[in-house]
N, C-alpha and C positions, 0 to 999 in steps of 0.2 A: 620151388616156393614164386617163381617171378608172377607168379598168377594171383597167392595171394601181397607179393611189396604191389605191385600195381593193382591190386584193389585197395593197401593202406593207402597207397600216394596217392588216390579218389579223392581219399576221407584229411587227407590232408597229415598221414602220420609218415614217418622214419620205418626204412626199412627192417624188418625183419630185423633182430645178429641172436640168430640163434647155435646151441652149440655144435663144437668139432661131430662130434657120434647121433648127433638128432638122425642122422640118415640113419643110425644101424636102434633105435631104441623102439619100444613096445610102441605101437600106434595111439595107448592111455596116454601115455609118458608124453607123443608130439603134442599128442590135445590139451594136456593138464601144460605144460609150455608158451604153445601157440595164446593159450584163452589167457595166463598169468601175463601174458605177453602186448597183448588185448588192453584186461583188466587194468596195466600200469599203463599201457595208453592214456588208458582215463584217468587218472589217476582214481581207483577203488584197486583195496586189498587183495593182493595176491593169494590163493587159494596155494593154504600150507603144504598138501602132496597128498596122496590116493591113499583110502584108506579100503584097504584088502575088505575089514574086518561087516564095513560097515558096506561093501559092494557083495558081498556074503551075504548081508541079513538080506538084503530089497532084494536079491536071486531067490530066498529060500520063501517070503512076502507075496512073491507074482508068482510061482508055481503053483499048479493046480487052483490057479482063480484068472476067469474070464478077462477078457478087454474089455478095462468099465465103457470102452464105447464099443463095444455092441452088447454091454448088456443095458447099459443105462439110453431110459426112454427122453426123451425133449417135453419138456413139461413137465 
């Protein structure tokens, strides 16, 4: 976390205040916490939470579809 806190300090922001169990949380939960702390620091509303239903819908949508970056041609 010291690298993230240093980056925060460079931006004039306070160090992160993390929950005690942060290190034991899943990566997705850690990312949500860090994202929300940044959103709050910039006076944006926090994201209310993760949505397994939306995650599943996104996964279903991309399965079997090619990467648009590989199929789209400029112009």
